[in-house]
N, CA, C, O and the ligand as a Tripos MOL2 file, in Angstrom:
@<TRIPOS>MOLECULE
protein
  253   251    64     0     0
PROTEIN
NO_CHARGES

@<TRIPOS>ATOM
      1 N        -208.5230   93.3790  -10.5280 N.3       1 MET1
      2 CA       -208.0260   92.9640  -11.8400 C.3       1 MET1
      3 C        -206.6090   92.4270  -11.7070 C.2       1 MET1
      4 O        -205.7840   92.9780  -10.9780 O.2       1 MET1
      5 N        -206.3460   91.3500  -12.4200 N.am      2 ALA2
      6 CA       -205.0300   90.7450  -12.3150 C.3       2 ALA2
      7 C        -204.6610   90.1000  -13.6400 C.2       2 ALA2
      8 O        -205.5260   89.6790  -14.4080 O.2       2 ALA2
      9 N        -203.3910   90.0320  -13.8860 N.am      3 ILE3
     10 CA       -202.9080   89.2890  -15.0440 C.3       3 ILE3
     11 C        -202.5630   87.8790  -14.5690 C.2       3 ILE3
     12 O        -201.6960   87.6930  -13.7150 O.2       3 ILE3
     13 N        -203.2450   86.9010  -15.1300 N.am      4 ILE4
     14 CA       -203.0900   85.5290  -14.6690 C.3       4 ILE4
     15 C        -202.5770   84.6630  -15.8110 C.2       4 ILE4
     16 O        -203.0610   84.7450  -16.9400 O.2       4 ILE4
     17 N        -201.6000   83.8430  -15.5010 N.am      5 ASP5
     18 CA       -201.0630   82.9050  -16.4800 C.3       5 ASP5
     19 C        -201.8930   81.6330  -16.5030 C.2       5 ASP5
     20 O        -202.2940   81.1170  -15.4600 O.2       5 ASP5
     21 N        -202.1430   81.1370  -17.7080 N.am      6 TYR6
     22 CA       -202.8930   79.8970  -17.8600 C.3       6 TYR6
     23 C        -202.1530   78.9690  -18.8050 C.2       6 TYR6
     24 O        -201.3540   79.3970  -19.6380 O.2       6 TYR6
     25 N        -202.4410   77.7050  -18.6520 N.am      7 LYS7
     26 CA       -201.9850   76.7190  -19.6210 C.3       7 LYS7
     27 C        -203.1970   75.9280  -20.0940 C.2       7 LYS7
     28 O        -204.0240   75.4960  -19.2920 O.2       7 LYS7
     29 N        -203.2900   75.7460  -21.4040 N.am      8 CYS8
     30 CA       -204.3580   74.9440  -21.9720 C.3       8 CYS8
     31 C        -203.9730   73.4720  -21.8920 C.2       8 CYS8
     32 O        -202.9030   73.0790  -22.3570 O.2       8 CYS8
     33 N        -204.8370   72.6700  -21.3100 N.am      9 GLU9
     34 CA       -204.5510   71.2460  -21.1630 C.3       9 GLU9
     35 C        -204.8140   70.4730  -22.4520 C.2       9 GLU9
     36 O        -204.4050   69.3180  -22.5770 O.2       9 GLU9
     37 N        -205.4750   71.0840  -23.3820 N.am     10 ASP10
     38 CA       -205.7730   70.3950  -24.6420 C.3      10 ASP10
     39 C        -204.6580   70.5520  -25.6680 C.2      10 ASP10
     40 O        -204.2570   69.5760  -26.3010 O.2      10 ASP10
     41 N        -204.1590   71.7600  -25.8350 N.am     11 CYS11
     42 CA       -203.1330   71.9710  -26.8630 C.3      11 CYS11
     43 C        -201.7930   72.3990  -26.2830 C.2      11 CYS11
     44 O        -200.8070   72.5110  -27.0120 O.2      11 CYS11
     45 N        -201.7510   72.6410  -24.9640 N.am     12 GLY12
     46 CA       -200.4860   72.9950  -24.3310 C.3      12 GLY12
     47 C        -200.1230   74.4590  -24.4460 C.2      12 GLY12
     48 O        -199.0550   74.8730  -23.9950 O.2      12 GLY12
     49 N        -200.9910   75.2410  -25.0390 N.am     13 GLU13
     50 CA       -200.7280   76.6700  -25.1930 C.3      13 GLU13
     51 C        -200.6360   77.3560  -23.8320 C.2      13 GLU13
     52 O        -201.4590   77.1140  -22.9490 O.2      13 GLU13
     53 N        -199.6380   78.2040  -23.6720 N.am     14 LYS14
     54 CA       -199.5560   79.0230  -22.4650 C.3      14 LYS14
     55 C        -199.8830   80.4570  -22.8490 C.2      14 LYS14
     56 O        -199.4100   80.9740  -23.8600 O.2      14 LYS14
     57 N        -200.6900   81.0720  -22.0310 N.am     15 PHE15
     58 CA       -201.1080   82.4310  -22.3340 C.3      15 PHE15
     59 C        -201.4670   83.1290  -21.0440 C.2      15 PHE15
     60 O        -201.5990   82.5010  -19.9930 O.2      15 PHE15
     61 N        -201.6260   84.4430  -21.1370 N.am     16 PHE16
     62 CA       -202.0940   85.1680  -19.9560 C.3      16 PHE16
     63 C        -203.3240   85.9670  -20.3150 C.2      16 PHE16
     64 O        -203.5500   86.3310  -21.4690 O.2      16 PHE16
     65 N        -204.0930   86.2200  -19.3120 N.am     17 GLU17
     66 CA       -205.3540   86.9210  -19.5150 C.3      17 GLU17
     67 C        -205.4830   87.9780  -18.4260 C.2      17 GLU17
     68 O        -205.1260   87.7460  -17.2710 O.2      17 GLU17
     69 N        -205.9950   89.1370  -18.8110 N.am     18 ILE18
     70 CA       -206.3300   90.1420  -17.7980 C.3      18 ILE18
     71 C        -207.7110   89.7910  -17.2730 C.2      18 ILE18
     72 O        -208.7090   89.8870  -17.9870 O.2      18 ILE18
     73 N        -207.7480   89.3860  -16.0260 N.am     19 VAL19
     74 CA       -208.9480   88.7920  -15.4550 C.3      19 VAL19
     75 C        -209.5310   89.7140  -14.4030 C.2      19 VAL19
     76 O        -208.8230   90.2860  -13.5740 O.2      19 VAL19
     77 N        -210.8470   89.8360  -14.4660 N.am     20 ASN20
     78 CA       -211.5460   90.5500  -13.4020 C.3      20 ASN20
     79 C        -212.7520   89.7210  -12.9830 C.2      20 ASN20
     80 O        -212.9580   88.6160  -13.4850 O.2      20 ASN20
     81 N        -213.5330   90.2460  -12.0800 N.am     21 ALA21
     82 CA       -214.6220   89.4620  -11.5030 C.3      21 ALA21
     83 C        -215.6300   89.0000  -12.5540 C.2      21 ALA21
     84 O        -216.2690   87.9600  -12.3890 O.2      21 ALA21
     85 N        -215.7720   89.7640  -13.6230 N.am     22 SER22
     86 CA       -216.8190   89.4380  -14.5900 C.3      22 SER22
     87 C        -216.3880   88.4240  -15.6440 C.2      22 SER22
     88 O        -217.2410   87.7920  -16.2660 O.2      22 SER22
     89 N        -215.0940   88.2550  -15.8560 N.am     23 ASN23
     90 CA       -214.6990   87.3340  -16.9250 C.3      23 ASN23
     91 C        -213.8500   86.1590  -16.4560 C.2      23 ASN23
     92 O        -213.3990   85.3600  -17.2770 O.2      23 ASN23
     93 N        -213.6290   86.0430  -15.1710 N.am     24 ARG24
     94 CA       -212.6800   85.0400  -14.6990 C.3      24 ARG24
     95 C        -213.1590   83.6120  -14.9350 C.2      24 ARG24
     96 O        -212.3440   82.6900  -14.9800 O.2      24 ARG24
     97 N        -214.4540   83.4170  -15.0850 N.am     25 ASP25
     98 CA       -214.9760   82.0770  -15.3610 C.3      25 ASP25
     99 C        -215.1720   81.8310  -16.8510 C.2      25 ASP25
    100 O        -215.6580   80.7710  -17.2470 O.2      25 ASP25
    101 N        -214.8030   82.7890  -17.6670 N.am     26 LYS26
    102 CA       -215.0470   82.6980  -19.1010 C.3      26 LYS26
    103 C        -213.7650   82.6610  -19.9140 C.2      26 LYS26
    104 O        -213.7890   82.7990  -21.1370 O.2      26 LYS26
    105 N        -212.6580   82.4750  -19.2340 N.am     27 VAL27
    106 CA       -211.3830   82.4570  -19.9430 C.3      27 VAL27
    107 C        -211.2720   81.1750  -20.7680 C.2      27 VAL27
    108 O        -211.5230   80.0770  -20.2710 O.2      27 VAL27
    109 N        -210.8980   81.3340  -22.0110 N.am     28 ILE28
    110 CA       -210.6930   80.1760  -22.8800 C.3      28 ILE28
    111 C        -209.3420   80.2920  -23.5620 C.2      28 ILE28
    112 O        -208.7430   81.3660  -23.6240 O.2      28 ILE28
    113 N        -208.8850   79.1730  -24.0670 N.am     29 CYS29
    114 CA       -207.6170   79.1510  -24.7880 C.3      29 CYS29
    115 C        -207.7360   79.9850  -26.0720 C.2      29 CYS29
    116 O        -208.6840   79.8050  -26.8360 O.2      29 CYS29
    117 N        -206.7880   80.8890  -26.3130 N.am     30 PRO30
    118 CA       -206.8610   81.7180  -27.5200 C.3      30 PRO30
    119 C        -206.5330   80.9420  -28.7920 C.2      30 PRO30
    120 O        -206.7950   81.4080  -29.9000 O.2      30 PRO30
    121 N        -205.9640   79.7700  -28.6220 N.am     31 LYS31
    122 CA       -205.5270   78.9980  -29.7790 C.3      31 LYS31
    123 C        -206.6030   78.0120  -30.2380 C.2      31 LYS31
    124 O        -206.9320   77.9460  -31.4220 O.2      31 LYS31
    125 N        -207.1500   77.2410  -29.2800 N.am     32 CYS32
    126 CA       -208.1250   76.2090  -29.6540 C.3      32 CYS32
    127 C        -209.4950   76.4440  -29.0170 C.2      32 CYS32
    128 O        -210.4220   75.6590  -29.2160 O.2      32 CYS32
    129 N        -209.6150   77.5230  -28.2540 N.am     33 GLU33
    130 CA       -210.8790   77.9120  -27.6180 C.3      33 GLU33
    131 C        -211.3860   76.8810  -26.6100 C.2      33 GLU33
    132 O        -212.5800   76.8300  -26.3120 O.2      33 GLU33
    133 N        -210.4860   76.0750  -26.0970 N.am     34 SER34
    134 CA       -210.8650   75.1080  -25.0710 C.3      34 SER34
    135 C        -211.0780   75.8030  -23.7320 C.2      34 SER34
    136 O        -210.4460   76.8150  -23.4290 O.2      34 SER34
    137 N        -211.9690   75.2470  -22.9550 N.am     35 LYS35
    138 CA       -212.1460   75.7260  -21.5840 C.3      35 LYS35
    139 C        -211.3500   74.8800  -20.5970 C.2      35 LYS35
    140 O        -211.3720   75.1200  -19.3900 O.2      35 LYS35
    141 N        -210.6540   73.8970  -21.1290 N.am     36 ASN36
    142 CA       -209.8730   72.9960  -20.2780 C.3      36 ASN36
    143 C        -208.5060   73.6040  -19.9880 C.2      36 ASN36
    144 O        -207.4810   73.1360  -20.4850 O.2      36 ASN36
    145 N        -208.5130   74.6530  -19.1760 N.am     37 ILE37
    146 CA       -207.2930   75.3820  -18.8780 C.3      37 ILE37
    147 C        -207.0400   75.3780  -17.3860 C.2      37 ILE37
    148 O        -207.9610   75.2960  -16.5740 O.2      37 ILE37
    149 N        -205.7710   75.4690  -17.0530 N.am     38 ASN38
    150 CA       -205.3960   75.5450  -15.6510 C.3      38 ASN38
    151 C        -204.5680   76.7960  -15.4030 C.2      38 ASN38
    152 O        -203.7430   77.1940  -16.2240 O.2      38 ASN38
    153 N        -204.8080   77.3930  -14.2690 N.am     39 GLN39
    154 CA       -204.0300   78.5590  -13.8880 C.3      39 GLN39
    155 C        -202.6220   78.1330  -13.4940 C.2      39 GLN39
    156 O        -202.4320   77.1330  -12.8020 O.2      39 GLN39
    157 N        -201.6410   78.9050  -13.9450 N.am     40 ILE40
    158 CA       -200.2650   78.6810  -13.5130 C.3      40 ILE40
    159 C        -199.9600   79.7020  -12.4260 C.2      40 ILE40
    160 O        -199.9170   80.9060  -12.6820 O.2      40 ILE40
    161 N        -199.7520   79.2160  -11.2280 N.am     41 PHE41
    162 CA       -199.5550   80.1250  -10.1190 C.3      41 PHE41
    163 C        -198.1070   80.5900  -10.0440 C.2      41 PHE41
    164 O        -197.1680   79.8160  -10.2300 O.2      41 PHE41
    165 N        -197.9630   81.8560   -9.7710 N.am     42 GLU42
    166 CA       -196.6300   82.3830   -9.5550 C.3      42 GLU42
    167 C        -196.0120   81.7090   -8.3370 C.2      42 GLU42
    168 O        -196.6910   81.4730   -7.3380 O.2      42 GLU42
    169 N        -194.7450   81.4070   -8.4230 N.am     43 GLY43
    170 CA       -194.0650   80.7690   -7.3150 C.3      43 GLY43
    171 C        -194.1960   79.2630   -7.3410 C.2      43 GLY43
    172 O        -193.5650   78.5660   -6.5460 O.2      43 GLY43
    173 N        -195.0180   78.7540   -8.2570 N.am     44 LYS44
    174 CA       -195.1830   77.3220   -8.3820 C.3      44 LYS44
    175 C        -193.9880   76.6940   -9.0890 C.2      44 LYS44
    176 O        -193.7120   75.5010   -8.9650 O.2      44 LYS44
    177 N        -193.3090   77.5270   -9.8160 N.am     45 CYS45
    178 CA       -192.2160   77.0980  -10.6660 C.3      45 CYS45
    179 C        -191.0130   76.6370   -9.8360 C.2      45 CYS45
    180 O        -190.5200   77.3740   -8.9820 O.2      45 CYS45
    181 N        -190.5590   75.4400  -10.0890 N.am     46 LEU46
    182 CA       -189.5130   74.8530   -9.2440 C.3      46 LEU46
    183 C        -188.2920   74.4660  -10.0640 C.2      46 LEU46
    184 O        -187.8240   73.3280  -10.0130 O.2      46 LEU46
    185 N        -187.7990   75.4080  -10.8010 N.am     47 GLY47
    186 CA       -186.5390   75.2140  -11.5070 C.3      47 GLY47
    187 C        -186.5130   74.0440  -12.4640 C.2      47 GLY47
    188 O        -185.5140   73.3300  -12.5510 O.2      47 GLY47
    189 N        -187.5880   73.8440  -13.1730 N.am     48 GLY48
    190 CA       -187.6010   72.7960  -14.1880 C.3      48 GLY48
    191 C        -188.2000   71.4990  -13.6940 C.2      48 GLY48
    192 O        -188.5680   70.6460  -14.5020 O.2      48 GLY48
    193 N        -188.3080   71.3280  -12.3840 N.am     49 ALA49
    194 CA       -188.9330   70.1220  -11.8520 C.3      49 ALA49
    195 C        -190.4200   70.1110  -12.1690 C.2      49 ALA49
    196 O        -191.0450   69.0570  -12.2890 O.2      49 ALA49
    197 N        -190.9600   71.3020  -12.2990 N.am     50 ASN50
    198 CA       -192.3770   71.4130  -12.6380 C.3      50 ASN50
    199 C        -192.5300   71.5270  -14.1440 C.2      50 ASN50
    200 O        -192.1570   72.5430  -14.7310 O.2      50 ASN50
    201 N        -193.0600   70.5210  -14.7600 N.am     51 LYS51
    202 CA       -193.1430   70.4720  -16.2100 C.3      51 LYS51
    203 C        -194.1380   71.4880  -16.7760 C.2      51 LYS51
    204 O        -194.1620   71.7420  -17.9800 O.2      51 LYS51
    205 N        -194.9390   72.0510  -15.9110 N.am     52 SER52
    206 CA       -195.9220   73.0030  -16.4070 C.3      52 SER52
    207 C        -195.2920   74.3620  -16.7020 C.2      52 SER52
    208 O        -195.9340   75.2320  -17.2890 O.2      52 SER52
    209 N        -194.0560   74.5400  -16.3030 N.am     53 CYS53
    210 CA       -193.3850   75.8030  -16.5590 C.3      53 CYS53
    211 C        -192.2750   75.6280  -17.5610 C.2      53 CYS53
    212 O        -191.4190   74.7580  -17.3960 O.2      53 CYS53
    213 N        -192.2750   76.4430  -18.6050 N.am     54 SER54
    214 CA       -191.1890   76.3960  -19.5710 C.3      54 SER54
    215 C        -190.4890   77.7430  -19.6470 C.2      54 SER54
    216 O        -189.8740   78.0810  -20.6580 O.2      54 SER54
    217 N        -190.5890   78.4960  -18.5810 N.am     55 GLY55
    218 CA       -189.9080   79.7820  -18.5360 C.3      55 GLY55
    219 C        -190.7720   80.9360  -18.9910 C.2      55 GLY55
    220 O        -190.3040   82.0730  -19.0540 O.2      55 GLY55
    221 N        -192.0230   80.6650  -19.3090 N.am     56 SER56
    222 CA       -192.8710   81.7370  -19.8010 C.3      56 SER56
    223 C        -193.8310   82.2700  -18.7440 C.2      56 SER56
    224 O        -194.6060   83.1870  -19.0170 O.2      56 SER56
    225 N        -193.7880   81.7130  -17.5560 N.am     57 CYS57
    226 CA       -194.6750   82.2260  -16.5230 C.3      57 CYS57
    227 C        -194.1130   83.5230  -15.9450 C.2      57 CYS57
    228 O        -192.9070   83.7650  -15.9880 O.2      57 CYS57
    229 N        -194.9840   84.3310  -15.4180 N.am     58 SER58
    230 CA       -194.5600   85.6470  -14.9530 C.3      58 SER58
    231 C        -193.8260   85.5670  -13.6280 C.2      58 SER58
    232 O        -193.2450   86.5560  -13.1820 O.2      58 SER58
    233 N        -193.8430   84.4030  -12.9940 N.am     59 GLY59
    234 CA       -193.2140   84.2770  -11.6950 C.3      59 GLY59
    235 C        -191.7550   83.8840  -11.7440 C.2      59 GLY59
    236 O        -191.0950   83.8020  -10.7080 O.2      59 GLY59
    237 N        -191.2480   83.6430  -12.9340 N.am     60 CYS60
    238 CA       -189.8480   83.2520  -13.0110 C.3      60 CYS60
    239 C        -189.1640   83.9500  -14.1680 C.2      60 CYS60
    240 O        -189.8150   84.5950  -14.9900 O.2      60 CYS60
    241 N        -187.8550   83.8210  -14.2290 N.am     61 SER61
    242 CA       -187.1090   84.4600  -15.2970 C.3      61 SER61
    243 C        -186.4910   83.4050  -16.2060 C.2      61 SER61
    244 O        -185.4300   83.6230  -16.7920 O.2      61 SER61
    245 N        -187.1500   82.2800  -16.3170 N.am     62 GLY62
    246 CA       -186.6630   81.2530  -17.2150 C.3      62 GLY62
    247 C        -186.0570   80.0660  -16.4900 C.2      62 GLY62
    248 O        -184.8520   80.0240  -16.2400 O.2      62 GLY62
    249 N        -186.8940   79.1140  -16.1610 N.am     63 CYS63
    250 CA       -186.3880   77.9570  -15.4280 C.3      63 CYS63
    251 C        -186.4060   76.7390  -16.3360 C.2      63 CYS63
    252 O        -186.0170   75.6490  -15.9150 O.2      63 CYS63
    253 ZN       -205.6780   75.2410  -26.3820 Zn       64 ZN64
@<TRIPOS>BOND
     1     1     2 1
     2     2     3 1
     3     3     4 2
     4     3     5 am
     5     5     6 1
     6     6     7 1
     7     7     8 2
     8     7     9 am
     9     9    10 1
    10    10    11 1
    11    11    12 2
    12    11    13 am
    13    13    14 1
    14    14    15 1
    15    15    16 2
    16    15    17 am
    17    17    18 1
    18    18    19 1
    19    19    20 2
    20    19    21 am
    21    21    22 1
    22    22    23 1
    23    23    24 2
    24    23    25 am
    25    25    26 1
    26    26    27 1
    27    27    28 2
    28    27    29 am
    29    29    30 1
    30    30    31 1
    31    31    32 2
    32    31    33 am
    33    33    34 1
    34    34    35 1
    35    35    36 2
    36    35    37 am
    37    37    38 1
    38    38    39 1
    39    39    40 2
    40    39    41 am
    41    41    42 1
    42    42    43 1
    43    43    44 2
    44    43    45 am
    45    45    46 1
    46    46    47 1
    47    47    48 2
    48    47    49 am
    49    49    50 1
    50    50    51 1
    51    51    52 2
    52    51    53 am
    53    53    54 1
    54    54    55 1
    55    55    56 2
    56    55    57 am
    57    57    58 1
    58    58    59 1
    59    59    60 2
    60    59    61 am
    61    61    62 1
    62    62    63 1
    63    63    64 2
    64    63    65 am
    65    65    66 1
    66    66    67 1
    67    67    68 2
    68    67    69 am
    69    69    70 1
    70    70    71 1
    71    71    72 2
    72    71    73 am
    73    73    74 1
    74    74    75 1
    75    75    76 2
    76    75    77 am
    77    77    78 1
    78    78    79 1
    79    79    80 2
    80    79    81 am
    81    81    82 1
    82    82    83 1
    83    83    84 2
    84    83    85 am
    85    85    86 1
    86    86    87 1
    87    87    88 2
    88    87    89 am
    89    89    90 1
    90    90    91 1
    91    91    92 2
    92    91    93 am
    93    93    94 1
    94    94    95 1
    95    95    96 2
    96    95    97 am
    97    97    98 1
    98    98    99 1
    99    99   100 2
   100    99   101 am
   101   101   102 1
   102   102   103 1
   103   103   104 2
   104   103   105 am
   105   105   106 1
   106   106   107 1
   107   107   108 2
   108   107   109 am
   109   109   110 1
   110   110   111 1
   111   111   112 2
   112   111   113 am
   113   113   114 1
   114   114   115 1
   115   115   116 2
   116   115   117 am
   117   117   118 1
   118   118   119 1
   119   119   120 2
   120   119   121 am
   121   121   122 1
   122   122   123 1
   123   123   124 2
   124   123   125 am
   125   125   126 1
   126   126   127 1
   127   127   128 2
   128   127   129 am
   129   129   130 1
   130   130   131 1
   131   131   132 2
   132   131   133 am
   133   133   134 1
   134   134   135 1
   135   135   136 2
   136   135   137 am
   137   137   138 1
   138   138   139 1
   139   139   140 2
   140   139   141 am
   141   141   142 1
   142   142   143 1
   143   143   144 2
   144   143   145 am
   145   145   146 1
   146   146   147 1
   147   147   148 2
   148   147   149 am
   149   149   150 1
   150   150   151 1
   151   151   152 2
   152   151   153 am
   153   153   154 1
   154   154   155 1
   155   155   156 2
   156   155   157 am
   157   157   158 1
   158   158   159 1
   159   159   160 2
   160   159   161 am
   161   161   162 1
   162   162   163 1
   163   163   164 2
   164   163   165 am
   165   165   166 1
   166   166   167 1
   167   167   168 2
   168   167   169 am
   169   169   170 1
   170   170   171 1
   171   171   172 2
   172   171   173 am
   173   173   174 1
   174   174   175 1
   175   175   176 2
   176   175   177 am
   177   177   178 1
   178   178   179 1
   179   179   180 2
   180   179   181 am
   181   181   182 1
   182   182   183 1
   183   183   184 2
   184   183   185 am
   185   185   186 1
   186   186   187 1
   187   187   188 2
   188   187   189 am
   189   189   190 1
   190   190   191 1
   191   191   192 2
   192   191   193 am
   193   193   194 1
   194   194   195 1
   195   195   196 2
   196   195   197 am
   197   197   198 1
   198   198   199 1
   199   199   200 2
   200   199   201 am
   201   201   202 1
   202   202   203 1
   203   203   204 2
   204   203   205 am
   205   205   206 1
   206   206   207 1
   207   207   208 2
   208   207   209 am
   209   209   210 1
   210   210   211 1
   211   211   212 2
   212   211   213 am
   213   213   214 1
   214   214   215 1
   215   215   216 2
   216   215   217 am
   217   217   218 1
   218   218   219 1
   219   219   220 2
   220   219   221 am
   221   221   222 1
   222   222   223 1
   223   223   224 2
   224   223   225 am
   225   225   226 1
   226   226   227 1
   227   227   228 2
   228   227   229 am
   229   229   230 1
   230   230   231 1
   231   231   232 2
   232   231   233 am
   233   233   234 1
   234   234   235 1
   235   235   236 2
   236   235   237 am
   237   237   238 1
   238   238   239 1
   239   239   240 2
   240   239   241 am
   241   241   242 1
   242   242   243 1
   243   243   244 2
   244   243   245 am
   245   245   246 1
   246   246   247 1
   247   247   248 2
   248   247   249 am
   249   249   250 1
   250   250   251 1
   251   251   252 2
@<TRIPOS>SUBSTRUCTURE
     1 MET1         2 RESIDUE 1 A MET
     2 ALA2         6 RESIDUE 1 A ALA
     3 ILE3        10 RESIDUE 1 A ILE
     4 ILE4        14 RESIDUE 1 A ILE
     5 ASP5        18 RESIDUE 1 A ASP
     6 TYR6        22 RESIDUE 1 A TYR
     7 LYS7        26 RESIDUE 1 A LYS
     8 CYS8        30 RESIDUE 1 A CYS
     9 GLU9        34 RESIDUE 1 A GLU
    10 ASP10       38 RESIDUE 1 A ASP
    11 CYS11       42 RESIDUE 1 A CYS
    12 GLY12       46 RESIDUE 1 A GLY
    13 GLU13       50 RESIDUE 1 A GLU
    14 LYS14       54 RESIDUE 1 A LYS
    15 PHE15       58 RESIDUE 1 A PHE
    16 PHE16       62 RESIDUE 1 A PHE
    17 GLU17       66 RESIDUE 1 A GLU
    18 ILE18       70 RESIDUE 1 A ILE
    19 VAL19       74 RESIDUE 1 A VAL
    20 ASN20       78 RESIDUE 1 A ASN
    21 ALA21       82 RESIDUE 1 A ALA
    22 SER22       86 RESIDUE 1 A SER
    23 ASN23       90 RESIDUE 1 A ASN
    24 ARG24       94 RESIDUE 1 A ARG
    25 ASP25       98 RESIDUE 1 A ASP
    26 LYS26      102 RESIDUE 1 A LYS
    27 VAL27      106 RESIDUE 1 A VAL
    28 ILE28      110 RESIDUE 1 A ILE
    29 CYS29      114 RESIDUE 1 A CYS
    30 PRO30      118 RESIDUE 1 A PRO
    31 LYS31      122 RESIDUE 1 A LYS
    32 CYS32      126 RESIDUE 1 A CYS
    33 GLU33      130 RESIDUE 1 A GLU
    34 SER34      134 RESIDUE 1 A SER
    35 LYS35      138 RESIDUE 1 A LYS
    36 ASN36      142 RESIDUE 1 A ASN
    37 ILE37      146 RESIDUE 1 A ILE
    38 ASN38      150 RESIDUE 1 A ASN
    39 GLN39      154 RESIDUE 1 A GLN
    40 ILE40      158 RESIDUE 1 A ILE
    41 PHE41      162 RESIDUE 1 A PHE
    42 GLU42      166 RESIDUE 1 A GLU
    43 GLY43      170 RESIDUE 1 A GLY
    44 LYS44      174 RESIDUE 1 A LYS
    45 CYS45      178 RESIDUE 1 A CYS
    46 LEU46      182 RESIDUE 1 A LEU
    47 GLY47      186 RESIDUE 1 A GLY
    48 GLY48      190 RESIDUE 1 A GLY
    49 ALA49      194 RESIDUE 1 A ALA
    50 ASN50      198 RESIDUE 1 A ASN
    51 LYS51      202 RESIDUE 1 A LYS
    52 SER52      206 RESIDUE 1 A SER
    53 CYS53      210 RESIDUE 1 A CYS
    54 SER54      214 RESIDUE 1 A SER
    55 GLY55      218 RESIDUE 1 A GLY
    56 SER56      222 RESIDUE 1 A SER
    57 CYS57      226 RESIDUE 1 A CYS
    58 SER58      230 RESIDUE 1 A SER
    59 GLY59      234 RESIDUE 1 A GLY
    60 CYS60      238 RESIDUE 1 A CYS
    61 SER61      242 RESIDUE 1 A SER
    62 GLY62      246 RESIDUE 1 A GLY
    63 CYS63      250 RESIDUE 1 A CYS
    64 ZN64       253 GROUP 0 **** ****
């Protein structure tokens, strides 16, 4: 089980989900229920150069 950060590609919502083997393929956006979401990987955040991070990912303290 892991807490994984996601970003919805349809509405831009960022959220996290507690994911395990049984639900990891069923994660949807809590705002628009889209399945068009991408995982935000910890450590991917590059001090603002990466537009996918706005400081809300668990891997940084606000970039
Ligand atoms: Zn969405």
